[in-house]
PLY file of the C-alpha trace (Angstrom):
ply
format ascii 1.0
element vertex 380
property float x
property float y
property float z
element edge 379
property int vertex1
property int vertex2
end_header
-10.73 -12.26 75.02
-11.25 -8.95 76.89
-13.46 -6.45 75.05
-13.48 -2.70 75.68
-16.83 -1.30 76.82
-17.33 1.45 74.27
-20.90 2.17 75.36
-19.79 2.88 78.94
-17.03 5.17 77.66
-19.49 7.17 75.55
-21.91 7.41 78.47
-19.39 9.20 80.72
-20.48 12.82 81.24
-18.12 15.41 79.85
-16.77 17.86 82.44
-16.96 21.56 81.72
-13.79 23.56 81.23
-13.61 24.85 84.81
-13.89 21.34 86.22
-11.00 20.14 84.04
-8.80 23.05 85.07
-9.78 23.06 88.77
-6.90 20.89 89.95
-4.21 22.39 87.75
-1.05 23.76 89.32
1.03 26.19 87.32
0.45 28.77 84.63
-2.57 27.92 82.49
-1.07 29.98 79.65
2.02 27.71 79.68
0.71 24.13 79.49
3.08 21.35 80.44
1.61 18.92 77.88
0.23 19.57 74.42
-2.11 17.00 72.91
-1.61 16.86 69.14
-4.66 15.59 67.27
-4.51 15.38 63.47
-7.73 15.01 61.47
-8.95 14.55 57.93
-12.57 13.64 57.19
-13.03 12.17 60.67
-16.57 13.37 61.32
-17.69 9.84 62.24
-14.95 9.37 64.84
-13.85 12.74 66.20
-16.30 12.92 69.11
-14.66 9.83 70.64
-11.18 11.34 70.27
-12.10 14.68 71.84
-14.02 12.91 74.62
-10.82 11.05 75.52
-8.93 14.34 75.80
-11.54 16.10 77.91
-11.80 13.22 80.39
-8.10 13.46 81.32
-7.43 14.18 84.99
-4.15 15.96 85.69
-2.65 18.35 88.21
-0.78 20.16 85.42
-2.10 22.36 82.59
-2.53 20.78 79.18
-3.87 21.96 75.84
-5.37 20.24 72.80
-4.07 21.34 69.38
-6.35 19.93 66.68
-4.90 20.20 63.19
-7.36 19.56 60.37
-5.98 19.06 56.88
-8.80 20.75 54.93
-11.48 18.11 55.53
-14.33 18.02 53.03
-16.91 16.74 55.54
-18.10 18.37 58.80
-14.87 17.71 60.74
-13.94 21.39 60.98
-17.44 22.28 62.17
-17.14 19.71 64.97
-13.74 21.10 65.97
-15.05 24.66 66.05
-18.00 23.58 68.19
-15.75 22.04 70.84
-13.34 25.01 70.69
-16.25 27.33 71.48
-17.17 25.23 74.54
-13.56 24.81 75.71
-11.74 27.98 74.57
-8.85 27.65 77.04
-8.26 23.98 76.20
-8.83 23.42 72.50
-6.79 25.29 69.90
-7.87 24.61 66.29
-5.43 24.75 63.38
-7.63 24.57 60.29
-6.03 24.25 56.87
-7.84 25.59 53.82
-5.75 23.49 51.39
-4.81 19.86 51.91
-1.17 19.76 52.95
-0.69 15.99 52.82
-1.31 16.05 49.06
1.63 18.48 48.86
3.93 16.04 50.63
3.65 17.62 54.08
3.00 15.45 57.13
0.29 16.45 59.63
2.22 15.84 62.87
5.20 18.09 62.03
2.76 20.75 60.81
0.83 20.66 64.08
3.75 20.35 66.51
5.08 23.95 66.10
1.73 25.21 67.41
2.24 23.31 70.68
3.37 25.21 73.77
3.99 22.22 76.02
7.26 20.62 77.08
5.72 17.22 76.24
3.55 16.08 73.33
0.89 13.36 73.27
-0.30 12.14 69.86
-3.73 10.93 68.77
-5.11 10.88 65.25
-8.75 11.83 64.89
-9.98 8.30 64.19
-8.36 6.84 67.35
-9.16 7.73 70.98
-7.94 7.49 74.58
-9.84 5.47 77.16
-7.93 5.98 80.42
-8.50 9.19 82.37
-5.04 8.94 83.90
-3.14 8.45 80.65
-1.42 11.85 80.49
-0.65 11.89 84.21
0.87 8.40 84.25
2.97 8.91 81.12
4.28 12.23 82.35
5.20 10.65 85.70
7.01 7.84 83.86
9.25 10.24 81.93
9.94 12.28 85.05
11.05 9.06 86.75
13.29 8.24 83.77
14.82 11.57 82.72
17.16 9.92 80.20
14.18 8.67 78.19
12.30 10.87 75.73
9.45 8.51 74.81
6.71 6.63 76.66
4.08 4.29 75.17
1.56 1.56 76.00
-0.64 -1.07 74.27
-3.93 -0.34 72.51
-7.31 -1.94 72.11
-7.80 -2.82 68.43
-11.06 -2.79 66.51
-13.68 -0.51 65.06
-13.50 -2.03 61.59
-16.50 -1.53 59.28
-17.66 -5.10 59.95
-17.82 -4.46 63.74
-17.49 -0.68 64.28
-18.15 -0.75 68.04
-15.99 -3.74 69.00
-12.48 -3.21 70.39
-10.41 -6.12 71.74
-6.91 -6.79 72.98
-4.60 -8.06 70.26
-4.14 -11.81 70.60
-0.34 -11.68 70.53
0.05 -8.78 72.95
1.47 -11.26 75.44
4.29 -11.95 72.97
5.01 -8.40 71.92
4.80 -6.65 75.27
6.12 -7.26 78.79
3.52 -7.74 81.51
4.87 -4.88 83.61
6.29 -1.38 83.35
9.89 -1.25 82.17
12.32 0.50 79.85
12.65 -1.19 76.46
15.89 -0.71 74.48
15.90 1.57 71.46
16.97 -1.25 69.15
13.70 -3.00 69.84
11.72 0.09 68.84
13.72 0.42 65.60
13.29 -3.26 64.76
9.56 -2.98 65.42
9.17 -1.16 62.08
6.42 1.13 63.32
4.11 -1.75 64.27
5.38 -1.93 67.83
4.07 1.39 69.16
0.45 2.52 68.61
0.50 6.14 67.46
-2.23 7.10 69.95
0.01 5.87 72.78
2.98 8.12 71.96
3.98 10.57 74.69
7.34 12.26 74.15
9.45 15.30 74.84
8.77 18.10 72.37
12.52 18.37 71.72
12.21 15.26 69.52
9.92 17.11 67.11
11.93 20.32 67.36
15.10 18.56 66.15
13.82 16.37 63.30
16.62 15.91 60.73
16.36 17.16 57.15
15.84 13.68 55.68
12.61 13.33 57.67
10.74 15.47 55.12
11.23 12.79 52.46
9.81 9.95 54.59
6.48 8.63 53.25
5.08 8.35 56.80
6.43 9.93 59.94
5.27 7.81 62.89
7.95 5.12 62.70
10.80 7.61 62.39
9.48 9.75 65.25
9.30 6.63 67.43
12.84 5.58 66.55
14.35 9.03 67.03
12.49 9.38 70.32
13.81 6.05 71.62
17.49 6.62 70.78
19.70 6.29 72.70
18.21 5.46 76.10
15.13 3.45 75.13
11.42 4.00 75.71
9.37 3.64 78.88
6.65 1.03 78.46
3.45 1.01 80.54
1.43 -2.24 80.32
-2.15 -0.91 80.57
-4.02 -0.40 77.24
-4.97 3.27 77.45
-6.13 3.96 73.89
-8.16 2.43 71.08
-6.73 1.99 67.60
-9.43 1.97 64.96
-8.44 -0.60 62.33
-9.31 0.15 58.69
-11.40 3.21 59.42
-12.91 4.81 56.34
-10.20 6.76 54.53
-7.42 5.51 56.80
-3.92 4.59 55.64
-4.38 0.92 56.60
-7.66 0.61 54.71
-6.17 2.23 51.63
-3.21 -0.13 51.53
-5.33 -3.24 52.01
-7.54 -2.17 49.13
-4.62 -1.43 46.80
-1.92 -4.04 47.29
0.39 -2.66 44.63
0.71 0.48 46.73
2.55 -1.60 49.31
5.37 -2.02 46.83
5.49 1.67 46.01
5.29 2.56 49.69
8.19 0.28 50.60
10.20 1.64 47.65
9.93 5.03 49.38
10.43 3.68 52.89
13.66 1.82 52.18
15.85 4.88 51.40
14.32 6.71 54.37
15.26 3.87 56.72
18.74 3.84 55.17
19.01 7.58 55.78
17.97 7.08 59.39
20.59 4.36 59.76
23.32 6.73 58.56
22.02 9.43 60.88
21.94 7.17 63.95
25.35 5.64 63.26
27.03 2.25 63.45
25.61 0.98 66.79
22.12 0.78 65.31
22.93 -0.85 61.96
21.90 -4.41 62.96
18.44 -3.14 63.87
18.18 -1.13 60.65
19.16 -4.19 58.58
16.65 -6.33 60.45
13.71 -4.07 59.74
14.68 -3.72 56.07
15.04 -7.44 55.43
11.99 -8.37 57.47
9.79 -5.98 55.47
11.34 -7.12 52.18
10.59 -10.75 52.89
6.99 -10.21 53.99
6.41 -8.04 50.94
7.78 -10.66 48.56
5.61 -13.36 50.08
2.36 -11.39 49.82
0.37 -13.19 47.13
-2.09 -10.31 46.90
0.60 -8.19 45.25
0.82 -8.63 41.45
3.60 -11.02 40.43
5.37 -8.51 38.19
5.51 -6.01 41.04
6.99 -8.69 43.28
9.58 -9.61 40.65
10.88 -6.04 40.63
10.80 -5.89 44.43
12.58 -9.24 44.57
15.38 -8.01 42.32
15.79 -4.90 44.47
15.84 -7.08 47.58
18.46 -9.42 46.10
20.77 -6.57 45.15
20.53 -5.17 48.68
20.86 -8.55 50.43
24.12 -10.29 49.45
24.42 -13.99 50.18
25.01 -17.28 48.44
21.38 -18.41 48.52
20.13 -15.06 47.26
22.69 -15.01 44.44
21.64 -18.53 43.44
17.96 -17.52 43.37
18.86 -14.46 41.29
20.65 -16.74 38.78
17.50 -18.85 38.52
15.06 -15.98 38.35
14.23 -16.66 34.67
13.50 -20.36 35.24
9.72 -21.08 35.06
8.20 -21.55 38.46
11.10 -20.02 40.36
8.78 -17.34 41.72
7.09 -20.04 43.75
10.22 -20.03 45.91
9.10 -16.63 47.13
6.42 -18.36 49.16
9.19 -19.63 51.43
10.43 -16.13 52.24
7.75 -15.32 54.85
8.93 -18.32 56.87
12.41 -16.85 57.04
10.84 -13.58 58.14
8.84 -15.39 60.80
12.01 -16.98 62.15
13.56 -13.51 62.35
10.40 -12.29 64.09
10.70 -15.06 66.66
14.27 -13.96 67.35
12.98 -10.42 67.76
10.28 -11.59 70.16
12.93 -13.58 71.98
14.73 -10.33 72.71
11.54 -8.99 74.25
11.08 -12.15 76.29
14.59 -11.69 77.62
13.54 -8.30 78.95
10.55 -9.93 80.62
12.69 -12.71 82.11
15.28 -10.33 83.49
12.62 -8.55 85.48
10.34 -5.57 85.33
12.00 -3.17 87.74
11.55 0.37 86.46
15.06 1.78 86.37
16.90 4.04 83.95
18.69 2.20 81.12
22.47 2.27 81.06
23.50 3.17 77.53
22.48 1.17 74.48
21.03 -2.28 75.03
21.15 -5.15 72.60
0 1
1 2
2 3
3 4
4 5
5 6
6 7
7 8
8 9
9 10
10 11
11 12
12 13
13 14
14 15
15 16
16 17
17 18
18 19
19 20
20 21
21 22
22 23
23 24
24 25
25 26
26 27
27 28
28 29
29 30
30 31
31 32
32 33
33 34
34 35
35 36
36 37
37 38
38 39
39 40
40 41
41 42
42 43
43 44
44 45
45 46
46 47
47 48
48 49
49 50
50 51
51 52
52 53
53 54
54 55
55 56
56 57
57 58
58 59
59 60
60 61
61 62
62 63
63 64
64 65
65 66
66 67
67 68
68 69
69 70
70 71
71 72
72 73
73 74
74 75
75 76
76 77
77 78
78 79
79 80
80 81
81 82
82 83
83 84
84 85
85 86
86 87
87 88
88 89
89 90
90 91
91 92
92 93
93 94
94 95
95 96
96 97
97 98
98 99
99 100
100 101
101 102
102 103
103 104
104 105
105 106
106 107
107 108
108 109
109 110
110 111
111 112
112 113
113 114
114 115
115 116
116 117
117 118
118 119
119 120
120 121
121 122
122 123
123 124
124 125
125 126
126 127
127 128
128 129
129 130
130 131
131 132
132 133
133 134
134 135
135 136
136 137
137 138
138 139
139 140
140 141
141 142
142 143
143 144
144 145
145 146
146 147
147 148
148 149
149 150
150 151
151 152
152 153
153 154
154 155
155 156
156 157
157 158
158 159
159 160
160 161
161 162
162 163
163 164
164 165
165 166
166 167
167 168
168 169
169 170
170 171
171 172
172 173
173 174
174 175
175 176
176 177
177 178
178 179
179 180
180 181
181 182
182 183
183 184
184 185
185 186
186 187
187 188
188 189
189 190
190 191
191 192
192 193
193 194
194 195
195 196
196 197
197 198
198 199
199 200
200 201
201 202
202 203
203 204
204 205
205 206
206 207
207 208
208 209
209 210
210 211
211 212
212 213
213 214
214 215
215 216
216 217
217 218
218 219
219 220
220 221
221 222
222 223
223 224
224 225
225 226
226 227
227 228
228 229
229 230
230 231
231 232
232 233
233 234
234 235
235 236
236 237
237 238
238 239
239 240
240 241
241 242
242 243
243 244
244 245
245 246
246 247
247 248
248 249
249 250
250 251
251 252
252 253
253 254
254 255
255 256
256 257
257 258
258 259
259 260
260 261
261 262
262 263
263 264
264 265
265 266
266 267
267 268
268 269
269 270
270 271
271 272
272 273
273 274
274 275
275 276
276 277
277 278
278 279
279 280
280 281
281 282
282 283
283 284
284 285
285 286
286 287
287 288
288 289
289 290
290 291
291 292
292 293
293 294
294 295
295 296
296 297
297 298
298 299
299 300
300 301
301 302
302 303
303 304
304 305
305 306
306 307
307 308
308 309
309 310
310 311
311 312
312 313
313 314
314 315
315 316
316 317
317 318
318 319
319 320
320 321
321 322
322 323
323 324
324 325
325 326
326 327
327 328
328 329
329 330
330 331
331 332
332 333
333 334
334 335
335 336
336 337
337 338
338 339
339 340
340 341
341 342
342 343
343 344
344 345
345 346
346 347
347 348
348 349
349 350
350 351
351 352
352 353
353 354
354 355
355 356
356 357
357 358
358 359
359 360
360 361
361 362
362 363
363 364
364 365
365 366
366 367
367 368
368 369
369 370
370 371
371 372
372 373
373 374
374 375
375 376
376 377
377 378
378 379
């Protein structure tokens, strides 16, 4: 399996500010692209993230807005150090009180500070590895003016057991086409936030400027930003892995949820009404994709043996009420029979069948061909 050469990446010399700006065309005070980097206690990782920004080669002006949510380690000191070296590039937004604990999401807090027409996202524990990332994603959206979102695969790794190892995901060949193309919005919605790496997101700022009111109640924002950015014309996909996603970094969302399985239930209890609200907002054409992502998540959740049984019983009852059908009604009638919970083990297989159907839709895109051309309306 291919492995990313992290040592070679870290050995690349950082250009000074004048070198980065030397090839820019246009008004430096009006950047075309704003990089949005959100941080919280990322002192161990932030150098990699900022390195990825500074190595970008473009012929247009860009800026780096780094929003720190009142870190308690040396993250803000690191940000200030880079801002002093690159004053025309790096714009710190340093909170003195943690906003996430107040229910506010970092990305929407940072986005209003951006001056660019386009935004590129990267959390402080992830990083970019391709010097042409911004240029190629911008060119892709210019080529497809009906699309608002562009993304690409990621190298995965950096876990505490192997902090310097990043590899391609084994099933990338199933999830992603082998060439550049426009993927339909329904596929992004059905992907449930797992389809698009956050550090790969490049989108028009208008998506963030027009977030609906219900977005504030969403427990996490990435999935909803992806879905809103893809509707109605789809998302441009580029096949090269141009970023690294650090799995289970210290203090990350993924690490927290793996350590506390019952939080998965509480998280999904908050996600479900948000997805329903998005479905109402998007309208009837997108309801099959909304139902797919809801049922798929329900079934994987119910089959997770790491979640306490009583928590799964409650989740199961909620799932049954929201999923009418003869088999489900029968299982509900038997829910007090000893051993009936063992039937839940079968639910992941149903979810896997649904996942195969989902992957089949992607394969259809691959079989049709990879010609980069604007999508015509909503695809299946």
